[in-house]
C-alpha positions in Angstrom: -51.1 -82.5 29.7 -52.9 -84.9 33.6 -51.3 -84.0 36.6 -48.9 -85.9 38.1 -49.2 -86.1 41.5 -45.8 -88.2 42.0 -42.4 -86.9 42.6 -41.3 -89.7 41.5 -42.9 -89.8 38.1 -41.4 -85.9 36.9 -39.7 -84.4 34.3 -36.4 -82.3 34.7 -36.8 -79.1 35.4 -35.9 -76.1 33.6 -35.5 -72.1 34.6 -38.5 -71.0 33.8 -37.4 -67.4 32.3 -33.5 -67.2 32.6 -32.0 -64.1 31.5 -28.3 -65.3 31.2 -26.7 -68.2 29.7 -25.0 -69.4 32.9 -28.9 -70.1 33.9 -30.2 -71.5 31.5 -27.8 -74.3 31.8 -29.6 -75.1 35.2 -31.4 -78.0 35.5 -34.3 -79.3 38.1 -34.5 -82.3 40.1 -36.8 -83.6 42.6 -35.7 -85.7 46.0 -38.3 -89.0 44.2 -36.7 -88.6 40.4 -33.2 -88.2 41.5 -33.2 -91.1 42.8 -34.4 -93.7 40.7 -31.7 -93.5 37.8 -31.7 -97.2 36.1 -28.6 -98.9 35.5 -27.1 -101.6 34.2 -25.1 -104.1 36.5 -21.9 -104.7 36.3 -22.0 -108.6 35.0 -19.5 -111.7 35.9 -17.4 -112.8 33.0 -15.0 -114.1 32.0 -12.8 -113.7 28.9 -11.3 -115.7 26.7 -11.6 -115.1 23.4 -9.5 -112.0 23.8 -6.3 -114.0 25.4 -6.6 -115.9 22.2 -6.5 -114.2 19.5 -3.4 -111.9 22.0 -1.9 -115.0 21.9 -1.9 -115.6 18.3 -0.5 -112.7 18.0 -0.8 -111.4 14.6 -0.9 -107.7 14.5 1.4 -105.3 17.1 -2.2 -103.0 18.9 -4.5 -103.8 21.4 -7.2 -106.0 22.3 -10.0 -104.5 24.7 -12.5 -106.8 27.3 -14.7 -104.1 26.2 -17.9 -104.4 28.1 -19.6 -100.3 26.9 -22.5 -102.1 25.4 -23.7 -103.9 28.3 -22.9 -101.0 30.6 -24.2 -98.2 28.0 -21.0 -96.4 28.6 -20.1 -94.2 26.1 -16.4 -95.4 26.1 -15.0 -98.8 26.0 -14.8 -100.3 29.9 -14.4 -103.4 31.6 -16.2 -101.3 34.7 -17.5 -98.3 34.8 -14.0 -96.9 36.2 -11.8 -99.6 34.7 -10.6 -100.8 31.2 -8.7 -103.9 30.8 -7.1 -104.7 27.7 -4.4 -107.0 26.1 -1.2 -106.0 23.8 0.7 -107.6 21.1 4.0 -106.7 19.8 5.8 -108.1 17.5 9.5 -108.0 17.4 11.4 -105.5 16.3 7.7 -103.2 16.1 7.0 -101.1 19.3 3.4 -100.0 20.5 2.6 -96.6 21.7 1.5 -96.3 25.1 -0.2 -93.0 25.8 -3.3 -93.2 27.7 -6.2 -90.9 29.6 -5.9 -92.2 32.2 -3.9 -91.4 35.6 -2.0 -94.7 35.2 -1.9 -98.1 33.8 -1.3 -101.3 35.6 0.8 -103.9 32.9 1.9 -107.7 33.1 3.8 -109.5 30.1 3.0 -112.5 29.6 5.8 -113.8 27.2 8.0 -111.9 25.1 10.9 -110.0 25.4 11.3 -105.5 24.9 12.3 -102.1 25.6 9.4 -99.8 27.7 10.0 -96.1 27.6 7.8 -93.8 30.0 8.7 -89.8 29.1 12.7 -90.3 30.7 12.2 -93.4 32.0 12.4 -97.1 31.0 13.2 -100.6 31.3 14.2 -103.2 29.7 10.9 -105.9 30.4 10.1 -109.6 30.1 7.4 -112.8 31.1 6.9 -112.4 34.7 7.4 -108.5 34.9 5.1 -105.6 36.4 5.4 -101.7 35.7 3.1 -98.7 36.1 3.5 -96.2 33.2 1.8 -92.9 34.8 -0.9 -90.9 32.4 0.4 -87.6 31.0 3.8 -89.0 29.9 4.8 -90.7 26.4 5.4 -93.7 26.9 5.7 -97.3 24.5 6.9 -100.9 23.9 8.7 -101.5 22.1 10.2 -105.6 21.2 12.7 -107.1 20.6 10.5 -111.3 20.6 7.0 -110.7 20.0 5.7 -109.4 23.1 1.7 -110.6 24.6 1.0 -108.4 27.6 -2.2 -107.0 29.8 -3.1 -104.4 30.8 -5.7 -102.3 33.0 -6.2 -98.0 33.1 -9.1 -96.3 34.5 -9.5 -94.6 31.4 -13.3 -94.9 32.1 -12.5 -92.9 34.8 -10.8 -89.9 33.0 -13.8 -90.4 30.1 -16.7 -89.8 32.8 -15.4 -87.1 34.1 -14.2 -85.5 31.2 -10.5 -85.5 33.1 -7.1 -84.8 31.7 -3.4 -86.9 33.4 -1.6 -84.3 35.6 1.8 -83.8 33.8 4.5 -85.6 34.2 5.8 -83.8 36.9 2.2 -83.6 38.5 1.2 -87.3 38.1 -0.4 -89.0 41.0 2.1 -91.8 39.7 6.0 -92.5 38.4 6.9 -95.1 36.3 8.0 -98.7 38.6 9.3 -101.6 37.3 9.0 -104.9 39.6 10.9 -107.9 37.9 9.5 -111.1 38.1 12.6 -112.4 39.8 12.2 -110.1 42.8 8.0 -110.6 42.4 9.1 -113.9 43.2 11.5 -113.1 46.2 9.2 -110.4 47.7 5.8 -113.2 47.7 8.9 -115.9 49.7 9.2 -113.5 52.3 5.4 -113.3 52.2 4.5 -117.4 52.3 7.5 -117.1 54.9 4.9 -115.2 57.7 1.8 -117.3 58.9 -2.1 -116.0 58.2 -4.2 -116.0 61.0 -8.0 -116.4 60.3 -8.3 -112.7 58.9 -6.4 -112.8 56.8 -7.6 -112.7 53.2 -4.5 -115.7 52.2 -0.9 -115.5 51.1 -0.6 -112.3 48.2 2.3 -109.9 47.2 0.6 -106.4 47.5 2.1 -104.0 45.0 2.5 -100.4 46.1 4.7 -97.8 44.9 6.0 -94.8 46.6 4.1 -92.4 45.7 1.2 -94.5 47.7 3.1 -96.2 50.5 1.0 -94.4 52.6 -2.1 -95.6 51.2 -0.8 -99.1 50.5 -1.8 -99.0 46.9 0.0 -99.3 43.4 -2.2 -95.9 42.6 -4.2 -93.6 43.5 -7.9 -95.5 42.7 -6.4 -98.8 42.0 -4.6 -101.9 43.5 -2.7 -104.5 42.9 -2.4 -108.1 44.8 -1.2 -110.6 43.0 -3.2 -113.5 45.6 -1.8 -117.2 45.7 -3.7 -120.3 46.3 -1.9 -124.0 47.7 -2.2 -126.9 45.9 -6.1 -128.5 46.6 -7.0 -124.7 48.4 -9.8 -122.5 48.2 -10.2 -119.1 49.5 -13.5 -118.3 51.2 -16.3 -116.6 49.9 -16.3 -112.8 50.4 -16.9 -109.7 48.7 -16.0 -106.4 49.2 -17.6 -103.2 47.1 -14.4 -102.8 44.4 -14.9 -104.4 41.0 -12.3 -107.0 40.3 -10.1 -107.8 37.2 -8.4 -110.9 37.8 -5.6 -112.1 35.3 -5.3 -116.0 35.4 -1.5 -116.6 35.7 -1.1 -120.5 37.0 -3.6 -123.2 38.3 -4.6 -126.2 36.5 -7.2 -127.3 37.6 -8.8 -124.0 38.7 -11.7 -122.5 38.6 -13.9 -119.6 40.8 -17.4 -119.2 41.8 -18.4 -115.5 41.3 -22.5 -115.1 43.0 -23.1 -119.1 42.7 -21.7 -119.9 38.8 -18.5 -121.6 37.8 -15.7 -119.8 35.9 -14.1 -122.1 35.1 -10.3 -120.5 34.6 -8.0 -121.0 31.2 -4.3 -120.3 30.4 -4.3 -116.2 30.9 -8.4 -115.7 30.7 -9.7 -112.1 32.6 -12.1 -112.9 35.2 -15.0 -109.5 36.2 -16.3 -110.0 39.3 -18.7 -107.3 40.0 -19.3 -105.3 43.3 -20.4 -106.7 45.8 -20.8 -109.8 44.3 -20.5 -112.8 47.2 -17.1 -114.9 45.2 -14.4 -117.3 46.1 -11.5 -118.9 44.1 -11.0 -122.8 44.5 -7.3 -124.9 42.8 -8.0 -128.1 42.7 -4.7 -129.3 40.9 -1.5 -130.5 42.0 0.7 -126.8 41.7 0.2 -123.5 43.3 -2.3 -121.1 41.3 -1.4 -117.2 40.6 -3.6 -115.2 40.1 -3.4 -110.9 39.4 -5.8 -108.7 40.7 -6.6 -105.3 40.0 -9.9 -103.5 41.7 -10.4 -99.7 41.9 -10.2 -100.8 45.5 -8.2 -97.3 46.5 -12.0 -95.3 45.6 -13.3 -97.7 48.6 -10.2 -96.9 50.9 -10.2 -93.5 51.1 -14.4 -93.0 51.4 -14.1 -96.0 54.1 -16.2 -97.9 52.8 -14.7 -101.1 51.0 -16.5 -103.7 52.8 -14.3 -106.4 53.0 -15.8 -109.8 54.4 -15.9 -113.4 54.5 -19.3 -114.9 54.5 
């Protein structure tokens, strides 16, 4: 065996003569080879086939925006910590929505039905948002064919082999944000002027349990961003990854790391962490886009890194 002079080239070190199974499980690296892990980056991508399949409403079930192969994750993932999916529920059928996640954020693209989450429940319709806690049995029953979009932190829990809390100890509770209330709250935001340091007119969703953090869950943030006709959000970046649902806007597009991503109805845009990006509305009507980020991690760690260019 040739001599290794560079610490970075050394393989993992095992215990010499372990005296127990607990000792045998130990592994050792060094300051050269422990920090040179090469992981594939989060790509910029816009998902268009998935919403088209969902809107065809061929069968009740989920259509995942899964990039686990690209990211080399052993579990479904859109980003290393979040999974976006479309859901279809045909009329008279129900869909089990009990995920191994701290929480999942939902938007009703079309249809009408009812969601049940443990002892809670609500009638839901087009434009509604709701938050489902993990660890609580949940299901959607459709009165009319339903198409929904959801983002959960399933990959986060899969990565560290965690389980969500029980109903009593859950990090979030079931919350329903009806479409008419969302539009009212957005009109309140539009009634106030935005200064140069404000990132446009956006409605940020929070909840009773997470109000102090101003997030919708401990690790995820949700905002309904808007662009007035013929306007743009300036180029900016942040350390969190962003998963964006195109709600309205034509023609509109995003620039992600100097690549143009044209919007299409109900497409999902993935913006990599720390990537320079901007959003543009060239149309005659307001553009709306719903954004989920794993921003709660970075706010808590004081490392959000939001910056305009």
